[in-house]
TORKOL-4160 file (C-alpha; in steps of 0.2 Angstrom, whole numbers, padded with zeros to 4 digits, m for minus):
413
<pt num="1" X="m0277" Y="0054" Z="m0119"/>
<pt num="2" X="m0279" Y="0041" Z="m0108"/>
<pt num="3" X="m0282" Y="0029" Z="m0124"/>
<pt num="4" X="m0265" Y="0036" Z="m0133"/>
<pt num="5" X="m0257" Y="0033" Z="m0117"/>
<pt num="6" X="m0263" Y="0014" Z="m0116"/>
<pt num="7" X="m0260" Y="0012" Z="m0134"/>
<pt num="8" X="m0243" Y="0019" Z="m0132"/>
<pt num="9" X="m0241" Y="0004" Z="m0118"/>
<pt num="10" X="m0248" Y="m0009" Z="m0128"/>
<pt num="11" X="m0234" Y="m0004" Z="m0143"/>
<pt num="12" X="m0219" Y="m0004" Z="m0128"/>
<pt num="13" X="m0226" Y="m0021" Z="m0122"/>
<pt num="14" X="m0228" Y="m0030" Z="m0140"/>
<pt num="15" X="m0211" Y="m0022" Z="m0146"/>
<pt num="16" X="m0204" Y="m0028" Z="m0126"/>
<pt num="17" X="m0208" Y="m0045" Z="m0131"/>
<pt num="18" X="m0203" Y="m0047" Z="m0148"/>
<pt num="19" X="m0185" Y="m0043" Z="m0142"/>
<pt num="20" X="m0188" Y="m0055" Z="m0129"/>
<pt num="21" X="m0192" Y="m0069" Z="m0142"/>
<pt num="22" X="m0177" Y="m0064" Z="m0151"/>
<pt num="23" X="m0166" Y="m0066" Z="m0137"/>
<pt num="24" X="m0171" Y="m0081" Z="m0132"/>
<pt num="25" X="m0171" Y="m0088" Z="m0150"/>
<pt num="26" X="m0151" Y="m0086" Z="m0149"/>
<pt num="27" X="m0151" Y="m0091" Z="m0133"/>
<pt num="28" X="m0141" Y="m0108" Z="m0138"/>
<pt num="29" X="m0127" Y="m0100" Z="m0145"/>
<pt num="30" X="m0124" Y="m0085" Z="m0131"/>
<pt num="31" X="m0128" Y="m0093" Z="m0116"/>
<pt num="32" X="m0111" Y="m0105" Z="m0118"/>
<pt num="33" X="m0099" Y="m0091" Z="m0118"/>
<pt num="34" X="m0110" Y="m0080" Z="m0103"/>
<pt num="35" X="m0111" Y="m0097" Z="m0093"/>
<pt num="36" X="m0092" Y="m0101" Z="m0097"/>
<pt num="37" X="m0087" Y="m0082" Z="m0092"/>
<pt num="38" X="m0096" Y="m0086" Z="m0075"/>
<pt num="39" X="m0089" Y="m0102" Z="m0073"/>
<pt num="40" X="m0071" Y="m0096" Z="m0075"/>
<pt num="41" X="m0072" Y="m0081" Z="m0065"/>
<pt num="42" X="m0080" Y="m0092" Z="m0049"/>
<pt num="43" X="m0066" Y="m0105" Z="m0054"/>
<pt num="44" X="m0054" Y="m0093" Z="m0053"/>
<pt num="45" X="m0058" Y="m0085" Z="m0036"/>
<pt num="46" X="m0060" Y="m0101" Z="m0029"/>
<pt num="47" X="m0044" Y="m0110" Z="m0032"/>
<pt num="48" X="m0037" Y="m0094" Z="m0026"/>
<pt num="49" X="m0046" Y="m0095" Z="m0011"/>
<pt num="50" X="m0041" Y="m0112" Z="m0009"/>
<pt num="51" X="m0020" Y="m0108" Z="m0013"/>
<pt num="52" X="m0022" Y="m0094" Z="0000"/>
<pt num="53" X="m0032" Y="m0102" Z="0013"/>
<pt num="54" X="m0017" Y="m0116" Z="0013"/>
<pt num="55" X="m0003" Y="m0102" Z="0014"/>
<pt num="56" X="0006" Y="m0099" Z="0031"/>
<pt num="57" X="0013" Y="m0084" Z="0037"/>
<pt num="58" X="0024" Y="m0077" Z="0052"/>
<pt num="59" X="0025" Y="m0060" Z="0059"/>
<pt num="60" X="0044" Y="m0056" Z="0061"/>
<pt num="61" X="0048" Y="m0042" Z="0078"/>
<pt num="62" X="0063" Y="m0030" Z="0073"/>
<pt num="63" X="0072" Y="m0024" Z="0089"/>
<pt num="64" X="0084" Y="m0011" Z="0084"/>
<pt num="65" X="0100" Y="m0006" Z="0095"/>
<pt num="66" X="0102" Y="0012" Z="0103"/>
<pt num="67" X="0112" Y="0016" Z="0087"/>
<pt num="68" X="0110" Y="0012" Z="0070"/>
<pt num="69" X="0124" Y="0021" Z="0058"/>
<pt num="70" X="0117" Y="0013" Z="0042"/>
<pt num="71" X="0107" Y="0025" Z="0031"/>
<pt num="72" X="0089" Y="0021" Z="0021"/>
<pt num="73" X="0100" Y="0014" Z="0006"/>
<pt num="74" X="0101" Y="0001" Z="0017"/>
<pt num="75" X="0084" Y="m0004" Z="0019"/>
<pt num="76" X="0081" Y="0001" Z="0001"/>
<pt num="77" X="0094" Y="m0014" Z="m0002"/>
<pt num="78" X="0083" Y="m0026" Z="0010"/>
<pt num="79" X="0067" Y="m0021" Z="m0002"/>
<pt num="80" X="0073" Y="m0025" Z="m0018"/>
<pt num="81" X="0075" Y="m0042" Z="m0010"/>
<pt num="82" X="0055" Y="m0044" Z="m0010"/>
<pt num="83" X="0054" Y="m0040" Z="m0026"/>
<pt num="84" X="0063" Y="m0055" Z="m0033"/>
<pt num="85" X="0052" Y="m0067" Z="m0021"/>
<pt num="86" X="0036" Y="m0059" Z="m0026"/>
<pt num="87" X="0041" Y="m0063" Z="m0045"/>
<pt num="88" X="0027" Y="m0068" Z="m0058"/>
<pt num="89" X="0019" Y="m0084" Z="m0059"/>
<pt num="90" X="0016" Y="m0095" Z="m0076"/>
<pt num="91" X="m0001" Y="m0099" Z="m0082"/>
<pt num="92" X="m0003" Y="m0116" Z="m0076"/>
<pt num="93" X="0001" Y="m0111" Z="m0057"/>
<pt num="94" X="m0011" Y="m0096" Z="m0061"/>
<pt num="95" X="m0027" Y="m0105" Z="m0066"/>
<pt num="96" X="m0025" Y="m0124" Z="m0061"/>
<pt num="97" X="m0016" Y="m0121" Z="m0044"/>
<pt num="98" X="m0023" Y="m0105" Z="m0040"/>
<pt num="99" X="m0006" Y="m0098" Z="m0035"/>
<pt num="100" X="m0005" Y="m0078" Z="m0033"/>
<pt num="101" X="0008" Y="m0066" Z="m0032"/>
<pt num="102" X="0016" Y="m0066" Z="m0016"/>
<pt num="103" X="0014" Y="m0051" Z="m0004"/>
<pt num="104" X="0022" Y="m0044" Z="0011"/>
<pt num="105" X="0017" Y="m0031" Z="0024"/>
<pt num="106" X="0027" Y="m0021" Z="0032"/>
<pt num="107" X="0020" Y="m0014" Z="0048"/>
<pt num="108" X="0024" Y="0000" Z="0064"/>
<pt num="109" X="0014" Y="m0003" Z="0077"/>
<pt num="110" X="0011" Y="0005" Z="0093"/>
<pt num="111" X="0004" Y="m0001" Z="0108"/>
<pt num="112" X="0000" Y="0010" Z="0123"/>
<pt num="113" X="0012" Y="0019" Z="0115"/>
<pt num="114" X="0028" Y="0006" Z="0114"/>
<pt num="115" X="0032" Y="0006" Z="0095"/>
<pt num="116" X="0036" Y="m0008" Z="0085"/>
<pt num="117" X="0042" Y="m0013" Z="0070"/>
<pt num="118" X="0036" Y="m0030" Z="0061"/>
<pt num="119" X="0036" Y="m0038" Z="0045"/>
<pt num="120" X="0023" Y="m0053" Z="0041"/>
<pt num="121" X="0030" Y="m0063" Z="0028"/>
<pt num="122" X="0024" Y="m0080" Z="0022"/>
<pt num="123" X="0032" Y="m0094" Z="0030"/>
<pt num="124" X="0044" Y="m0100" Z="0014"/>
<pt num="125" X="0054" Y="m0083" Z="0015"/>
<pt num="126" X="0056" Y="m0079" Z="0032"/>
<pt num="127" X="0075" Y="m0088" Z="0033"/>
<pt num="128" X="0079" Y="m0077" Z="0018"/>
<pt num="129" X="0072" Y="m0061" Z="0024"/>
<pt num="130" X="0080" Y="m0062" Z="0041"/>
<pt num="131" X="0097" Y="m0066" Z="0031"/>
<pt num="132" X="0092" Y="m0049" Z="0023"/>
<pt num="133" X="0090" Y="m0039" Z="0039"/>
<pt num="134" X="0105" Y="m0044" Z="0047"/>
<pt num="135" X="0117" Y="m0043" Z="0031"/>
<pt num="136" X="0114" Y="m0025" Z="0033"/>
<pt num="137" X="0109" Y="m0020" Z="0051"/>
<pt num="138" X="0121" Y="m0033" Z="0059"/>
<pt num="139" X="0115" Y="m0025" Z="0078"/>
<pt num="140" X="0099" Y="m0030" Z="0078"/>
<pt num="141" X="0090" Y="m0044" Z="0083"/>
<pt num="142" X="0075" Y="m0051" Z="0075"/>
<pt num="143" X="0061" Y="m0063" Z="0083"/>
<pt num="144" X="0046" Y="m0073" Z="0077"/>
<pt num="145" X="0030" Y="m0067" Z="0086"/>
<pt num="146" X="0011" Y="m0069" Z="0089"/>
<pt num="147" X="0000" Y="m0060" Z="0077"/>
<pt num="148" X="m0004" Y="m0043" Z="0089"/>
<pt num="149" X="m0019" Y="m0041" Z="0079"/>
<pt num="150" X="m0027" Y="m0057" Z="0089"/>
<pt num="151" X="m0030" Y="m0047" Z="0104"/>
<pt num="152" X="m0041" Y="m0034" Z="0098"/>
<pt num="153" X="m0060" Y="m0038" Z="0096"/>
<pt num="154" X="m0067" Y="m0026" Z="0088"/>
<pt num="155" X="m0086" Y="m0027" Z="0086"/>
<pt num="156" X="m0092" Y="m0011" Z="0085"/>
<pt num="157" X="m0105" Y="m0003" Z="0095"/>
<pt num="158" X="m0108" Y="m0017" Z="0104"/>
<pt num="159" X="m0090" Y="m0020" Z="0110"/>
<pt num="160" X="m0077" Y="m0015" Z="0122"/>
<pt num="161" X="m0066" Y="m0004" Z="0106"/>
<pt num="162" X="m0069" Y="0009" Z="0096"/>
<pt num="163" X="m0061" Y="0013" Z="0079"/>
<pt num="164" X="m0056" Y="0026" Z="0065"/>
<pt num="165" X="m0047" Y="0018" Z="0050"/>
<pt num="166" X="m0038" Y="0025" Z="0036"/>
<pt num="167" X="m0035" Y="0021" Z="0017"/>
<pt num="168" X="m0021" Y="0030" Z="0007"/>
<pt num="169" X="m0019" Y="0034" Z="m0012"/>
<pt num="170" X="m0007" Y="0043" Z="m0022"/>
<pt num="171" X="m0012" Y="0061" Z="m0027"/>
<pt num="172" X="m0005" Y="0059" Z="m0042"/>
<pt num="173" X="m0001" Y="0046" Z="m0057"/>
<pt num="174" X="0010" Y="0034" Z="m0053"/>
<pt num="175" X="0029" Y="0039" Z="m0060"/>
<pt num="176" X="0027" Y="0055" Z="m0050"/>
<pt num="177" X="0038" Y="0053" Z="m0035"/>
<pt num="178" X="0034" Y="0058" Z="m0017"/>
<pt num="179" X="0047" Y="0067" Z="m0006"/>
<pt num="180" X="0062" Y="0053" Z="m0002"/>
<pt num="181" X="0077" Y="0051" Z="0011"/>
<pt num="182" X="0086" Y="0057" Z="m0002"/>
<pt num="183" X="0077" Y="0074" Z="m0004"/>
<pt num="184" X="0080" Y="0075" Z="0015"/>
<pt num="185" X="0098" Y="0071" Z="0011"/>
<pt num="186" X="0099" Y="0056" Z="0022"/>
<pt num="187" X="0109" Y="0046" Z="0009"/>
<pt num="188" X="0124" Y="0056" Z="0014"/>
<pt num="189" X="0138" Y="0045" Z="0026"/>
<pt num="190" X="0146" Y="0055" Z="0041"/>
<pt num="191" X="0129" Y="0066" Z="0046"/>
<pt num="192" X="0131" Y="0068" Z="0064"/>
<pt num="193" X="0114" Y="0064" Z="0070"/>
<pt num="194" X="0108" Y="0082" Z="0077"/>
<pt num="195" X="0109" Y="0088" Z="0060"/>
<pt num="196" X="0098" Y="0075" Z="0051"/>
<pt num="197" X="0079" Y="0077" Z="0047"/>
<pt num="198" X="0072" Y="0060" Z="0046"/>
<pt num="199" X="0052" Y="0062" Z="0039"/>
<pt num="200" X="0049" Y="0046" Z="0046"/>
<pt num="201" X="0053" Y="0054" Z="0066"/>
<pt num="202" X="0035" Y="0064" Z="0065"/>
<pt num="203" X="0026" Y="0046" Z="0063"/>
<pt num="204" X="0036" Y="0039" Z="0077"/>
<pt num="205" X="0033" Y="0053" Z="0089"/>
<pt num="206" X="0015" Y="0052" Z="0084"/>
<pt num="207" X="0015" Y="0032" Z="0089"/>
<pt num="208" X="0024" Y="0035" Z="0105"/>
<pt num="209" X="0010" Y="0048" Z="0108"/>
<pt num="210" X="m0004" Y="0038" Z="0113"/>
<pt num="211" X="m0007" Y="0033" Z="0131"/>
<pt num="212" X="m0014" Y="0019" Z="0141"/>
<pt num="213" X="m0029" Y="0009" Z="0132"/>
<pt num="214" X="m0025" Y="0016" Z="0114"/>
<pt num="215" X="m0016" Y="0009" Z="0099"/>
<pt num="216" X="m0010" Y="0014" Z="0081"/>
<pt num="217" X="m0009" Y="0000" Z="0069"/>
<pt num="218" X="m0002" Y="0005" Z="0051"/>
<pt num="219" X="0004" Y="m0006" Z="0037"/>
<pt num="220" X="0010" Y="m0006" Z="0021"/>
<pt num="221" X="0007" Y="m0020" Z="0009"/>
<pt num="222" X="0019" Y="m0023" Z="m0005"/>
<pt num="223" X="0020" Y="m0036" Z="m0019"/>
<pt num="224" X="0032" Y="m0034" Z="m0037"/>
<pt num="225" X="0022" Y="m0022" Z="m0047"/>
<pt num="226" X="0010" Y="m0027" Z="m0062"/>
<pt num="227" X="0004" Y="m0019" Z="m0078"/>
<pt num="228" X="m0011" Y="m0009" Z="m0076"/>
<pt num="229" X="m0008" Y="0006" Z="m0088"/>
<pt num="230" X="m0016" Y="0008" Z="m0105"/>
<pt num="231" X="m0006" Y="0013" Z="m0118"/>
<pt num="232" X="m0012" Y="0023" Z="m0131"/>
<pt num="233" X="m0010" Y="0008" Z="m0144"/>
<pt num="234" X="m0024" Y="m0002" Z="m0133"/>
<pt num="235" X="m0008" Y="m0013" Z="m0126"/>
<pt num="236" X="m0005" Y="m0015" Z="m0108"/>
<pt num="237" X="0011" Y="m0006" Z="m0099"/>
<pt num="238" X="0021" Y="m0005" Z="m0082"/>
<pt num="239" X="0020" Y="0010" Z="m0072"/>
<pt num="240" X="0038" Y="0014" Z="m0081"/>
<pt num="241" X="0028" Y="0015" Z="m0098"/>
<pt num="242" X="0015" Y="0028" Z="m0090"/>
<pt num="243" X="0031" Y="0038" Z="m0083"/>
<pt num="244" X="0037" Y="0038" Z="m0101"/>
<pt num="245" X="0021" Y="0044" Z="m0107"/>
<pt num="246" X="0023" Y="0060" Z="m0095"/>
<pt num="247" X="0038" Y="0063" Z="m0099"/>
<pt num="248" X="0034" Y="0064" Z="m0118"/>
<pt num="249" X="0021" Y="0076" Z="m0113"/>
<pt num="250" X="0029" Y="0088" Z="m0103"/>
<pt num="251" X="0046" Y="0089" Z="m0116"/>
<pt num="252" X="0032" Y="0088" Z="m0133"/>
<pt num="253" X="0043" Y="0079" Z="m0140"/>
<pt num="254" X="0030" Y="0068" Z="m0151"/>
<pt num="255" X="0020" Y="0085" Z="m0155"/>
<pt num="256" X="0022" Y="0088" Z="m0175"/>
<pt num="257" X="0026" Y="0105" Z="m0186"/>
<pt num="258" X="0014" Y="0108" Z="m0199"/>
<pt num="259" X="0031" Y="0104" Z="m0210"/>
<pt num="260" X="0030" Y="0086" Z="m0199"/>
<pt num="261" X="0045" Y="0090" Z="m0189"/>
<pt num="262" X="0046" Y="0085" Z="m0171"/>
<pt num="263" X="0045" Y="0099" Z="m0159"/>
<pt num="264" X="0058" Y="0098" Z="m0144"/>
<pt num="265" X="0053" Y="0110" Z="m0129"/>
<pt num="266" X="0064" Y="0104" Z="m0117"/>
<pt num="267" X="0072" Y="0120" Z="m0118"/>
<pt num="268" X="0057" Y="0130" Z="m0117"/>
<pt num="269" X="0052" Y="0119" Z="m0101"/>
<pt num="270" X="0052" Y="0130" Z="m0083"/>
<pt num="271" X="0064" Y="0127" Z="m0070"/>
<pt num="272" X="0047" Y="0117" Z="m0060"/>
<pt num="273" X="0045" Y="0106" Z="m0074"/>
<pt num="274" X="0063" Y="0102" Z="m0078"/>
<pt num="275" X="0067" Y="0096" Z="m0061"/>
<pt num="276" X="0048" Y="0086" Z="m0062"/>
<pt num="277" X="0058" Y="0076" Z="m0079"/>
<pt num="278" X="0073" Y="0072" Z="m0067"/>
<pt num="279" X="0063" Y="0066" Z="m0054"/>
<pt num="280" X="0052" Y="0056" Z="m0064"/>
<pt num="281" X="0067" Y="0048" Z="m0073"/>
<pt num="282" X="0076" Y="0045" Z="m0056"/>
<pt num="283" X="0062" Y="0034" Z="m0050"/>
<pt num="284" X="0061" Y="0023" Z="m0067"/>
<pt num="285" X="0079" Y="0018" Z="m0063"/>
<pt num="286" X="0071" Y="0009" Z="m0048"/>
<pt num="287" X="0060" Y="m0006" Z="m0043"/>
<pt num="288" X="0044" Y="m0003" Z="m0042"/>
<pt num="289" X="0031" Y="m0009" Z="m0032"/>
<pt num="290" X="0011" Y="m0010" Z="m0030"/>
<pt num="291" X="0007" Y="m0004" Z="m0011"/>
<pt num="292" X="m0007" Y="m0001" Z="m0001"/>
<pt num="293" X="m0007" Y="0007" Z="0015"/>
<pt num="294" X="m0020" Y="0006" Z="0030"/>
<pt num="295" X="m0019" Y="0014" Z="0046"/>
<pt num="296" X="m0030" Y="0011" Z="0061"/>
<pt num="297" X="m0032" Y="0021" Z="0079"/>
<pt num="298" X="m0041" Y="0008" Z="0089"/>
<pt num="299" X="m0046" Y="0013" Z="0107"/>
<pt num="300" X="m0056" Y="0007" Z="0122"/>
<pt num="301" X="m0071" Y="0020" Z="0121"/>
<pt num="302" X="m0067" Y="0025" Z="0140"/>
<pt num="303" X="m0050" Y="0032" Z="0134"/>
<pt num="304" X="m0056" Y="0039" Z="0117"/>
<pt num="305" X="m0045" Y="0056" Z="0111"/>
<pt num="306" X="m0054" Y="0066" Z="0098"/>
<pt num="307" X="m0035" Y="0075" Z="0094"/>
<pt num="308" X="m0028" Y="0059" Z="0086"/>
<pt num="309" X="m0042" Y="0059" Z="0071"/>
<pt num="310" X="m0033" Y="0072" Z="0063"/>
<pt num="311" X="m0016" Y="0065" Z="0067"/>
<pt num="312" X="m0022" Y="0051" Z="0057"/>
<pt num="313" X="m0027" Y="0059" Z="0044"/>
<pt num="314" X="m0011" Y="0070" Z="0041"/>
<pt num="315" X="0001" Y="0054" Z="0046"/>
<pt num="316" X="0010" Y="0053" Z="0029"/>
<pt num="317" X="0009" Y="0071" Z="0025"/>
<pt num="318" X="0030" Y="0073" Z="0027"/>
<pt num="319" X="0031" Y="0064" Z="0012"/>
<pt num="320" X="0022" Y="0076" Z="0000"/>
<pt num="321" X="0032" Y="0083" Z="m0011"/>
<pt num="322" X="0023" Y="0102" Z="m0017"/>
<pt num="323" X="0026" Y="0099" Z="m0037"/>
<pt num="324" X="0027" Y="0080" Z="m0036"/>
<pt num="325" X="0018" Y="0069" Z="m0028"/>
<pt num="326" X="0009" Y="0064" Z="m0010"/>
<pt num="327" X="m0004" Y="0055" Z="m0001"/>
<pt num="328" X="m0022" Y="0057" Z="0002"/>
<pt num="329" X="m0035" Y="0048" Z="0011"/>
<pt num="330" X="m0047" Y="0037" Z="m0002"/>
<pt num="331" X="m0057" Y="0029" Z="0015"/>
<pt num="332" X="m0058" Y="0042" Z="0031"/>
<pt num="333" X="m0070" Y="0032" Z="0045"/>
<pt num="334" X="m0070" Y="0045" Z="0055"/>
<pt num="335" X="m0088" Y="0049" Z="0055"/>
<pt num="336" X="m0100" Y="0056" Z="0040"/>
<pt num="337" X="m0104" Y="0075" Z="0038"/>
<pt num="338" X="m0123" Y="0075" Z="0042"/>
<pt num="339" X="m0133" Y="0063" Z="0053"/>
<pt num="340" X="m0145" Y="0059" Z="0038"/>
<pt num="341" X="m0131" Y="0051" Z="0028"/>
<pt num="342" X="m0128" Y="0036" Z="0040"/>
<pt num="343" X="m0143" Y="0032" Z="0052"/>
<pt num="344" X="m0141" Y="0024" Z="0067"/>
<pt num="345" X="m0122" Y="0023" Z="0061"/>
<pt num="346" X="m0125" Y="0008" Z="0051"/>
<pt num="347" X="m0115" Y="0013" Z="0037"/>
<pt num="348" X="m0101" Y="0018" Z="0046"/>
<pt num="349" X="m0100" Y="0002" Z="0058"/>
<pt num="350" X="m0100" Y="m0008" Z="0044"/>
<pt num="351" X="m0085" Y="0000" Z="0035"/>
<pt num="352" X="m0075" Y="m0001" Z="0049"/>
<pt num="353" X="m0078" Y="m0019" Z="0052"/>
<pt num="354" X="m0072" Y="m0020" Z="0032"/>
<pt num="355" X="m0056" Y="m0010" Z="0038"/>
<pt num="356" X="m0053" Y="m0020" Z="0054"/>
<pt num="357" X="m0054" Y="m0037" Z="0045"/>
<pt num="358" X="m0043" Y="m0033" Z="0030"/>
<pt num="359" X="m0032" Y="m0026" Z="0043"/>
<pt num="360" X="m0030" Y="m0042" Z="0051"/>
<pt num="361" X="m0031" Y="m0054" Z="0033"/>
<pt num="362" X="m0017" Y="m0041" Z="0027"/>
<pt num="363" X="m0030" Y="m0041" Z="0013"/>
<pt num="364" X="m0027" Y="m0027" Z="m0002"/>
<pt num="365" X="m0023" Y="m0037" Z="m0018"/>
<pt num="366" X="m0035" Y="m0050" Z="m0017"/>
<pt num="367" X="m0052" Y="m0053" Z="m0008"/>
<pt num="368" X="m0060" Y="m0051" Z="0004"/>
<pt num="369" X="m0054" Y="m0034" Z="0002"/>
<pt num="370" X="m0049" Y="m0031" Z="m0014"/>
<pt num="371" X="m0042" Y="m0013" Z="m0020"/>
<pt num="372" X="m0033" Y="m0005" Z="m0035"/>
<pt num="373" X="m0015" Y="m0004" Z="m0029"/>
<pt num="374" X="m0004" Y="0011" Z="m0033"/>
<pt num="375" X="0017" Y="0011" Z="m0037"/>
<pt num="376" X="0027" Y="0017" Z="m0025"/>
<pt num="377" X="0049" Y="0010" Z="m0028"/>
<pt num="378" X="0061" Y="0005" Z="m0017"/>
<pt num="379" X="0067" Y="0023" Z="m0014"/>
<pt num="380" X="0050" Y="0027" Z="m0009"/>
<pt num="381" X="0045" Y="0012" Z="0003"/>
<pt num="382" X="0064" Y="0015" Z="0010"/>
<pt num="383" X="0057" Y="0032" Z="0013"/>
<pt num="384" X="0042" Y="0027" Z="0023"/>
<pt num="385" X="0050" Y="0011" Z="0032"/>
<pt num="386" X="0065" Y="0009" Z="0039"/>
<pt num="387" X="0074" Y="0009" Z="0055"/>
<pt num="388" X="0079" Y="0026" Z="0061"/>
<pt num="389" X="0093" Y="0031" Z="0070"/>
<pt num="390" X="0095" Y="0040" Z="0084"/>
<pt num="391" X="0087" Y="0055" Z="0077"/>
<pt num="392" X="0072" Y="0047" Z="0084"/>
<pt num="393" X="0072" Y="0052" Z="0102"/>
<pt num="394" X="0054" Y="0046" Z="0109"/>
<pt num="395" X="0053" Y="0037" Z="0125"/>
<pt num="396" X="0043" Y="0022" Z="0122"/>
<pt num="397" X="0052" Y="0017" Z="0105"/>
<pt num="398" X="0059" Y="0001" Z="0112"/>
<pt num="399" X="0077" Y="0000" Z="0107"/>
<pt num="400" X="0090" Y="m0013" Z="0113"/>
<pt num="401" X="0098" Y="m0011" Z="0129"/>
<pt num="402" X="0115" Y="m0015" Z="0124"/>
<pt num="403" X="0125" Y="m0018" Z="0108"/>
<pt num="404" X="0130" Y="m0035" Z="0102"/>
<pt num="405" X="0149" Y="m0039" Z="0105"/>
<pt num="406" X="0157" Y="m0052" Z="0093"/>
<pt num="407" X="0169" Y="m0065" Z="0100"/>
<pt num="408" X="0188" Y="m0061" Z="0100"/>
<pt num="409" X="0197" Y="m0067" Z="0084"/>
<pt num="410" X="0211" Y="m0077" Z="0094"/>
<pt num="411" X="0199" Y="m0086" Z="0105"/>
<pt num="412" X="0208" Y="m0104" Z="0106"/>
<pt num="413" X="0197" Y="m0118" Z="0100"/>
């Protein structure tokens, strides 16, 4: 038996040697392609890193008046301008200069219960964004401020801060919409504040509930959508092509009878299926953004409140539409189920540090933390991030003390 095993091992050794000999014989032919691919990958990474390191960013804080009578449609118009600013780039700029598609960060932050709205943008777009916001919300005030993340130094077990983070993804394919402000009736003008139901209010209430030594950061990273959907013919399409494919599947319009005639089953579809089709078609009429959403709960170790962990997990639940789409956590650094999954908390600490650094660098579309984005339309984005009216009555929600007044038109010059 031992002799047979040794004989079999020798045979395997000889076959392996012959294979390696063949590989190295053809080395001059395949090596240039291999090394060329590696060089190209590293070159693109290098020039993109160089370009991003030279980008100048600003943080804009938006302060709201006591009364806002605009619907989220106003924010949707503002967001549409971000799509135009983050458009496609030509191949020369991409592969020689390292230029990447511009992205922005829409942020809601609570610092010890004081709720603030921020927008992080490349400096070259500062004036354009201010003009767009002032055009829709003339009574607000915008200030350029330092980055609030610089005042927290998370170092894991060695530091004074504890942290729990979460990153979200959609629970269904991109074309399925979440529950938007139109579904809540916020697109209607003239409705009294006491009769409005704004899903963002629950998010703001949670942000305003944290106490001394606690902070909650939430960022929505956005850029114009890219083509990632693989069509049946092998070509690349965007999220609207995926939406068309879903509608075709629901209506069975591409199925054939034995005689070869198309089968149309729209009349046989259920009420729920028709509602899904109508919702997807409405979404496809909007602009789409590649997005990533991340939230962090940071707290001094002696102030840690475990209830905030569960609240963080359900932060985006108000935007879930049962038969449509919603949000699910893809990385929730609250801990591991069993102690043997993570010896001495090494894995958890490493994941939290990555999340914290990714938040500070607003990283989602590019390294150091590159993740697959999902698509939200301008309508969906305006639902998650807009400036609420008086329906949000959180005491620590900072608003401007008085409304700005304009000078009389008949003043002497």
